[in-house]
KEKE-3310 file (N, C-alpha, C; in steps of 0.2 Angstrom, whole numbers, plus 5000, padded with zeros to 4 digits):
npx = (4990:4997:4989:4979:4961:4962:4955:4952:4952:4949:4952:4948:4950:4948:4948:4955:4968:4974:4984:4979:4970:4980:4986:4975:4972:4982:4982:4972:4974:4982:4974:4966:4950:4941:4933:4928:4926:4917:4915:4904:4891:4895:4907:4905:4899:4911:4920:4912:4911:4926:4927:4917:4925:4937:4930:4921:4908:4904:4903:4905:4897:4907:4914:4929:4928:4920:4912:4900:4898:4911:4908:4897:4904:4912:4903:4896:4905:4909:4898:4897:4909:4915:4929:4942:4959:4966:4970:4969:4974:4972:4969:4969:4969:4970:4964:4965:4971:4980:4990:4997:5007:5016:5019:5018:5008:4998:4981:4972:4960:4962:4975:4969:4960:4968:4976:4966:4959:4969:4977:4972:4961:4967:4969:4960:4951:4959:4956:4942:4942:4948:4942:4940:4949:4961:4972:4989:4985:4988:4992:4990:4997:4999:5010:5022:5039:5038:5035:5045:5055:5059:5046:5042:5027:5020:5018:5006:5003:5015:5017:5006:5010:5020:5016:5009:5017:5023:5013:5011:5021:5019:5007:5011:5017:5008:5000:5008:5008:4998:4999:4997:5002:5009:5013:5018:5019:5029:5029:5034:5032:5015:5004:4991:4972:4972:4985:4984:4983:4992:5006:5014:5018:5020:5031:5038:5036:5046:5059:5060:5060:5071:5083:5081:5089:5086:5083:5068:5051:5038:5024:5009:5007:5020:5021:5009:5015:5023:5015:5008:5016:5019:5006:5004:5008:5022:5028:5029:5037:5040:5035:5030:5036:5042:5041:5049:5046:5050:5059:5071:5075:5073:5087:5096:5106:5109:5106:5113:5124:5121:5115:5098:5087:5083:5095:5098:5107:5106:5105:5099:5082:5075:5076:5068:5057)
npy = (4834:4844:4849:4841:4835:4841:4850:4869:4884:4899:4916:4932:4938:4952:4959:4957:4961:4957:4948:4936:4932:4928:4918:4908:4908:4901:4888:4884:4883:4872:4861:4862:4863:4874:4887:4901:4919:4930:4948:4957:4963:4973:4969:4957:4958:4961:4947:4936:4937:4932:4922:4913:4914:4904:4895:4888:4888:4889:4900:4909:4919:4929:4936:4940:4943:4937:4926:4918:4917:4911:4899:4895:4894:4885:4875:4875:4871:4859:4854:4856:4852:4841:4836:4849:4853:4864:4881:4898:4913:4928:4941:4959:4973:4990:5006:5020:5032:5028:5022:5034:5047:5047:5031:5031:5038:5029:5026:5016:5008:5009:5002:4989:4986:4984:4973:4964:4959:4958:4949:4940:4936:4926:4915:4912:4908:4895:4888:4888:4879:4868:4855:4849:4850:4837:4825:4831:4842:4861:4877:4895:4911:4929:4941:4956:4964:4975:4968:4964:4973:4991:5002:5016:5023:5011:5008:5003:4993:4986:4982:4971:4963:4956:4952:4941:4934:4926:4920:4910:4902:4899:4891:4883:4872:4869:4864:4852:4840:4835:4833:4845:4859:4876:4891:4905:4919:4932:4943:4956:4971:4977:4984:4985:4982:4985:4991:5002:5012:5013:5028:5037:5026:5024:5029:5017:5008:5011:5012:4999:4993:4998:4993:4982:4965:4958:4969:4973:4973:4963:4952:4948:4933:4929:4929:4918:4906:4904:4903:4891:4882:4880:4877:4866:4847:4849:4855:4849:4844:4857:4869:4883:4893:4909:4913:4922:4933:4944:4948:4946:4960:4958:4953:4963:4974:4988:4999:5001:5014:5020:5020:5023:5013:5020:5026:5039:5044:5039:5044:5047:5046:5054:5058:5049:5053)
npz = (4916:4931:4941:4938:4941:4955:4967:4972:4982:4979:4987:4986:4972:4962:4952:4934:4935:4948:4958:4963:4953:4943:4950:4951:4937:4932:4938:4935:4919:4922:4926:4937:4945:4953:4963:4969:4980:4985:4991:4992:4982:4974:4971:4966:4955:4948:4950:4945:4930:4930:4935:4928:4916:4921:4919:4931:4941:4955:4966:4981:4994:5006:5017:5026:5038:5046:5055:5054:5040:5036:5040:5033:5021:5021:5023:5010:5004:5006:5001:4988:4983:4992:4998:4996:4989:4990:4996:4992:5001:4999:5002:5011:5020:5025:5033:5020:5025:5036:5028:5023:5029:5044:5052:5066:5068:5065:5071:5084:5079:5066:5065:5070:5063:5052:5056:5059:5047:5038:5043:5053:5047:5038:5047:5052:5040:5037:5047:5047:5033:5037:5041:5028:5021:5009:5011:5010:5006:5001:5006:5004:5005:5004:5003:5006:5004:5013:5024:5031:5028:5030:5019:5009:5014:5016:5030:5041:5035:5034:5045:5047:5038:5042:5052:5047:5041:5049:5055:5045:5047:5061:5057:5047:5056:5065:5055:5051:5055:5050:5037:5029:5021:5022:5016:5009:4997:4994:4984:4971:4969:4959:4951:4955:4963:4974:4976:4972:4982:4988:4990:4980:4973:4958:4958:4966:4960:4947:4954:4958:4946:4940:4950:4952:4950:4940:4931:4929:4933:4940:4936:4936:4930:4932:4944:4948:4940:4952:4961:4957:4957:4971:4977:4973:4970:4968:4976:4986:4997:5004:5016:5026:5023:5015:5000:4987:4974:4965:4957:4960:4969:4983:4987:4986:4997:4996:4984:4970:4963:4948:4934:4926:4919:4906:4905:4914:4927:4943:4959:4970:4979:4975:4962:4952:4952)
capx = (4992:4999:4982:4971:4958:4962:4949:4953:4947:4951:4948:4951:4950:4946:4949:4959:4975:4973:4988:4975:4970:4985:4987:4970:4973:4989:4981:4966:4976:4985:4969:4962:4942:4943:4930:4928:4923:4917:4914:4898:4886:4899:4914:4901:4900:4919:4921:4908:4915:4931:4926:4915:4931:4941:4927:4920:4899:4906:4905:4903:4898:4914:4916:4934:4929:4911:4912:4894:4900:4915:4905:4894:4909:4914:4898:4895:4910:4908:4891:4897:4915:4917:4935:4946:4965:4971:4968:4975:4972:4974:4967:4973:4965:4969:4962:4969:4973:4983:4996:4999:5009:5019:5017:5017:5001:4991:4976:4970:4955:4966:4979:4966:4956:4972:4977:4961:4956:4975:4983:4969:4958:4972:4970:4951:4949:4961:4953:4936:4941:4953:4939:4937:4954:4961:4978:4992:4983:4991:4988:4995:4994:5002:5015:5026:5046:5037:5033:5052:5059:5053:5046:5039:5019:5018:5015:5003:5003:5019:5016:5001:5013:5025:5013:5006:5023:5023:5006:5012:5027:5015:5003:5015:5019:5002:4997:5011:5005:4992:5002:4996:5007:5006:5018:5015:5023:5033:5028:5036:5026:5012:5001:4983:4968:4974:4993:4982:4980:5002:5006:5021:5017:5023:5038:5041:5038:5052:5064:5061:5061:5078:5087:5081:5093:5083:5079:5061:5045:5036:5020:5004:5010:5027:5017:5005:5017:5024:5009:5006:5022:5017:4998:5004:5014:5029:5034:5029:5041:5039:5030:5033:5041:5041:5045:5050:5045:5053:5065:5078:5076:5074:5092:5099:5107:5110:5104:5120:5124:5121:5112:5092:5086:5082:5101:5099:5110:5103:5109:5094:5075:5071:5079:5067:5051)
capy = (4841:4844:4849:4837:4831:4844:4857:4873:4889:4907:4921:4939:4941:4959:4960:4955:4963:4956:4943:4931:4930:4926:4912:4905:4906:4896:4886:4883:4879:4865:4857:4861:4865:4881:4890:4908:4922:4938:4952:4960:4964:4976:4964:4949:4959:4960:4942:4932:4934:4931:4914:4911:4914:4901:4888:4889:4892:4891:4908:4912:4926:4930:4941:4936:4946:4936:4920:4914:4917:4905:4894:4894:4894:4877:4870:4876:4869:4853:4852:4854:4847:4837:4839:4851:4851:4869:4887:4904:4917:4935:4948:4963:4980:4995:5011:5024:5037:5023:5020:5039:5051:5043:5027:5033:5042:5026:5027:5010:5007:5007:4996:4985:4983:4981:4966:4958:4958:4957:4943:4935:4931:4920:4910:4909:4904:4890:4883:4886:4874:4863:4849:4849:4849:4833:4825:4834:4850:4868:4884:4900:4918:4935:4943:4959:4966:4979:4966:4964:4980:4998:5000:5020:5022:5003:5009:4996:4986:4983:4977:4967:4956:4954:4946:4936:4930:4924:4916:4906:4898:4894:4887:4876:4868:4866:4859:4848:4835:4833:4834:4850:4863:4881:4895:4913:4923:4938:4946:4963:4978:4975:4988:4981:4988:4986:4995:5010:5015:5017:5032:5036:5018:5025:5029:5013:5004:5014:5011:4991:4991:5001:4991:4972:4960:4957:4974:4974:4973:4955:4952:4941:4927:4927:4926:4913:4901:4903:4899:4885:4877:4881:4875:4858:4842:4852:4858:4842:4845:4864:4873:4888:4897:4915:4912:4930:4932:4950:4949:4949:4965:4957:4952:4969:4978:4995:5001:5005:5021:5019:5024:5016:5008:5026:5032:5044:5043:5037:5047:5047:5044:5061:5059:5046:5057)
capz = (4919:4936:4945:4937:4947:4959:4969:4977:4983:4977:4990:4985:4966:4964:4945:4929:4936:4954:4960:4964:4944:4940:4953:4948:4929:4932:4940:4929:4915:4924:4926:4942:4947:4954:4967:4970:4985:4984:4997:4991:4976:4969:4969:4963:4948:4945:4951:4943:4923:4928:4937:4920:4912:4921:4920:4938:4943:4960:4969:4987:4998:5009:5024:5031:5047:5049:5058:5051:5033:5036:5043:5028:5015:5024:5021:5003:4998:5007:4996:4981:4981:4997:5000:4993:4989:4989:4997:4991:5003:4996:5005:5015:5019:5030:5030:5016:5030:5038:5023:5023:5035:5049:5055:5074:5070:5067:5074:5086:5076:5059:5068:5073:5055:5046:5058:5058:5038:5033:5046:5057:5040:5037:5053:5052:5035:5038:5053:5043:5030:5039:5040:5021:5016:5007:5014:5007:5004:5000:5008:5001:5006:5000:5007:5002:5006:5018:5031:5034:5026:5028:5012:5012:5012:5020:5037:5048:5030:5033:5052:5045:5033:5047:5057:5044:5037:5056:5055:5039:5050:5064:5053:5045:5062:5067:5050:5047:5056:5043:5029:5025:5018:5023:5012:5006:4991:4993:4976:4969:4968:4954:4948:4955:4963:4982:4978:4972:4988:4992:4991:4977:4969:4952:4958:4969:4952:4944:4958:4958:4939:4940:4954:4953:4945:4931:4927:4926:4937:4942:4934:4938:4927:4936:4952:4944:4940:4958:4964:4954:4961:4979:4977:4969:4974:4966:4983:4993:5005:5006:5020:5031:5016:5012:4993:4986:4967:4964:4950:4963:4973:4990:4988:4988:5003:4995:4978:4965:4961:4943:4927:4926:4911:4903:4905:4919:4934:4950:4965:4976:4977:4972:4955:4947:4953)
cpx = (4994:4994:4977:4967:4956:4957:4953:4950:4952:4949:4955:4953:4946:4945:4954:4968:4977:4977:4984:4971:4974:4988:4981:4970:4978:4988:4975:4969:4982:4979:4964:4953:4941:4935:4931:4924:4922:4914:4907:4896:4892:4904:4910:4903:4907:4921:4919:4910:4920:4932:4924:4923:4935:4936:4923:4912:4899:4907:4900:4903:4903:4916:4922:4932:4923:4913:4908:4898:4905:4911:4900:4897:4909:4907:4896:4898:4911:4902:4893:4905:4919:4922:4936:4953:4970:4967:4971:4969:4974:4969:4970:4970:4968:4968:4968:4972:4979:4990:4999:5004:5014:5015:5015:5011:4996:4987:4975:4966:4957:4971:4974:4961:4962:4977:4970:4959:4964:4979:4976:4964:4961:4970:4963:4950:4953:4958:4945:4935:4944:4948:4939:4945:4958:4969:4982:4990:4991:4988:4992:4994:4999:5005:5018:5031:5044:5036:5041:5057:5056:5052:5041:5032:5017:5015:5014:5002:5009:5019:5013:5006:5017:5022:5008:5011:5025:5019:5008:5016:5023:5010:5005:5016:5014:4998:5000:5011:5000:4992:4999:4999:5004:5014:5015:5022:5024:5033:5031:5031:5022:5007:4992:4980:4970:4981:4991:4980:4987:5003:5014:5021:5021:5029:5042:5041:5043:5056:5065:5064:5071:5084:5086:5085:5092:5080:5073:5057:5042:5028:5014:5006:5015:5025:5012:5007:5022:5020:5005:5011:5019:5011:4999:5009:5020:5032:5029:5031:5042:5034:5033:5037:5038:5044:5044:5049:5045:5058:5071:5079:5075:5080:5096:5100:5108:5108:5112:5118:5126:5116:5105:5091:5083:5090:5102:5102:5106:5107:5104:5086:5071:5070:5073:5059:5048)
cpy = (4841:4845:4847:4833:4834:4850:4861:4880:4895:4911:4927:4941:4947:4959:4956:4956:4959:4949:4937:4927:4927:4918:4906:4903:4900:4890:4880:4880:4872:4860:4856:4864:4872:4884:4897:4911:4928:4942:4955:4961:4967:4973:4956:4951:4958:4951:4936:4930:4932:4922:4911:4910:4906:4892:4885:4893:4891:4896:4908:4918:4925:4935:4940:4938:4942:4930:4916:4914:4913:4900:4892:4892:4885:4872:4869:4873:4861:4849:4852:4852:4840:4839:4844:4849:4857:4875:4891:4909:4924:4940:4951:4969:4984:5002:5016:5028:5032:5021:5028:5042:5046:5037:5026:5034:5038:5026:5019:5007:5006:5000:4987:4980:4982:4973:4961:4956:4956:4950:4939:4931:4925:4914:4907:4907:4897:4884:4883:4881:4869:4856:4847:4847:4841:4834:4826:4841:4854:4873:4888:4907:4923:4937:4950:4961:4969:4975:4964:4969:4986:4999:5010:5021:5016:5005:5001:4991:4983:4978:4972:4961:4954:4950:4941:4931:4925:4918:4911:4902:4893:4890:4881:4872:4864:4862:4852:4841:4830:4833:4838:4856:4870:4888:4901:4916:4929:4941:4954:4966:4978:4979:4986:4986:4990:4991:5002:5015:5018:5023:5033:5031:5019:5024:5022:5007:5003:5011:5003:4990:4993:4996:4984:4970:4960:4964:4976:4972:4965:4958:4946:4935:4925:4923:4919:4908:4900:4900:4892:4880:4877:4877:4866:4853:4843:4852:4853:4842:4852:4866:4877:4891:4902:4917:4920:4928:4939:4953:4950:4956:4964:4955:4958:4972:4983:4995:5004:5011:5019:5022:5019:5015:5015:5030:5037:5041:5044:5040:5046:5048:5049:5061:5054:5047:5056)
cpz = (4927:4941:4942:4940:4952:4962:4973:4976:4982:4982:4990:4978:4966:4955:4939:4933:4944:4953:4960:4957:4942:4941:4950:4941:4929:4936:4938:4924:4915:4928:4933:4942:4952:4958:4970:4978:4984:4991:4996:4985:4971:4966:4965:4955:4944:4945:4947:4935:4924:4932:4931:4917:4911:4923:4927:4938:4951:4963:4976:4991:5004:5012:5028:5038:5049:5049:5053:5043:5031:5038:5035:5023:5015:5021:5013:4999:5000:5002:4990:4979:4986:4999:4993:4994:4992:4991:4995:4994:5002:4997:5011:5013:5027:5027:5025:5022:5034:5032:5022:5029:5036:5052:5064:5074:5069:5072:5078:5082:5069:5060:5068:5066:5051:5049:5059:5051:5034:5034:5050:5052:5039:5040:5052:5047:5034:5042:5050:5039:5030:5038:5033:5018:5016:5012:5008:5003:5005:5002:5007:5003:5004:5002:5002:5006:5013:5024:5034:5033:5026:5021:5012:5009:5014:5025:5040:5043:5033:5039:5052:5041:5037:5051:5051:5040:5046:5057:5051:5044:5055:5063:5051:5050:5064:5062:5048:5048:5053:5039:5026:5025:5020:5020:5011:5001:4993:4986:4976:4969:4961:4955:4948:4960:4971:4981:4974:4976:4992:4986:4986:4973:4961:4953:4962:4962:4947:4947:4957:4952:4938:4942:4955:4949:4940:4929:4925:4932:4936:4940:4937:4936:4929:4942:4951:4942:4946:4962:4964:4959:4970:4982:4976:4971:4971:4972:4987:4999:5006:5011:5024:5029:5015:5006:4989:4978:4966:4960:4956:4969:4979:4991:4988:4995:5002:4987:4974:4964:4953:4937:4927:4919:4904:4900:4907:4924:4940:4956:4972:4974:4974:4963:4949:4949:4946)
residu = (MET:ILE:LEU:GLU:GLY:LYS:LYS:GLY:LEU:ILE:VAL:GLY:VAL:ALA:ASN:LYS:MET:SER:ILE:ALA:TYR:GLY:ILE:ALA:LYS:ALA:CYS:LYS:GLU:ALA:GLY:ALA:GLU:LEU:ALA:PHE:THR:TYR:LEU:ASN:ASP:THR:LEU:LEU:LYS:ARG:VAL:GLU:PRO:LEU:ALA:THR:GLU:LEU:GLY:SER:ASP:LYS:ILE:TYR:LYS:LEU:ASP:VAL:ASN:ASN:ASP:GLU:GLU:LEU:ALA:ASN:LEU:LYS:ASN:SER:LEU:GLU:LYS:ASP:PHE:GLY:LYS:ILE:ASP:PHE:VAL:LEU:HIS:SER:VAL:ALA:PHE:ALA:PRO:LYS:GLU:ALA:LEU:ASP:GLY:ASN:PHE:ILE:ASP:THR:THR:ARG:GLU:ALA:PHE:ASP:THR:ALA:MET:GLN:THR:SER:VAL:TYR:SER:PHE:LEU:ALA:LEU:THR:LYS:ALA:VAL:LEU:PRO:ILE:LEU:ASN:ASP:GLY:SER:SER:ILE:LEU:THR:LEU:SER:TYR:LEU:GLY:GLY:VAL:LYS:PHE:VAL:PRO:HIS:TYR:ASN:VAL:MET:GLY:VAL:ALA:LYS:ALA:ALA:LEU:GLU:SER:SER:VAL:ARG:TYR:LEU:ALA:TYR:ASP:LEU:GLY:LYS:LYS:ASN:ILE:ARG:VAL:ASN:ALA:ILE:SER:ALA:GLY:PRO:ILE:LYS:THR:LEU:ALA:SER:SER:GLY:ILE:GLY:ASP:PHE:LYS:MET:ILE:LEU:LYS:TRP:ASN:GLU:THR:ASN:ALA:PRO:LEU:LYS:ARG:ASN:VAL:THR:ILE:ASP:ASP:VAL:GLY:LYS:SER:GLY:LEU:TYR:LEU:LEU:SER:ASP:LEU:SER:SER:ALA:VAL:THR:GLY:GLU:ILE:HIS:TYR:VAL:ASP:CYS:GLY:TYR:ASN:THR:LEU:GLY:MET:ALA:GLN:ILE:ASP:LYS:ASP:ILE:ASP:GLY:ASN:THR:ILE:LEU:GLU:TRP:GLU:LYS:ILE:LYS)
# end
């Protein structure tokens, strides 16, 4: 198996609909030994059964904005595993009010929260675990098209994803000399706990399904397989990349005036509400 004998850290699993779960499942099926983190006791009740299902009893408390907990995570991983081979960062947050209305109305507090939790956490996590990463390790984070294009209701999170993607490139350069790779997956819209806070999300799913070249939405299993590729030695010469897993939607310059999968003519956004 591709990841036989490899050990990895999964940060950001919330439930079975999580993209992080899809990637963790693919890695487990490929032979990896996994460790997980949880934010608080409420999320522990969700993460623990998933970790057990995936054969792990290594679950650590982690608030990515807490430097002490990041240091404790590194120490715990070192004690339990020695060294690890890959890290998945699947953490993003912005206050709900910052994902509605106009971007120009984003408050300073909401902007800072989004950037700290969704972007700086990637840098902080990477720095914390760097001493225990094996030669040839891989680090992966998750982005979205809203980081490079306007997407309705994404607002400050789009700006955060843009910064996250830039961070991938800068970290890839920094860590390349250590033979550690850094990449991101930009997945298409998926119905997850995080996406539930985005306005008109059902409409976004329908729009993508109608217009993507593959005429469907991406699944966590699709993303899981791509995550496995980027976290394994199969991608040994790939770093600093934003890998799209969105059924080809990112390749479009303009939606075609056509009929949707139900045979209805698509002329404008409002038609598919």
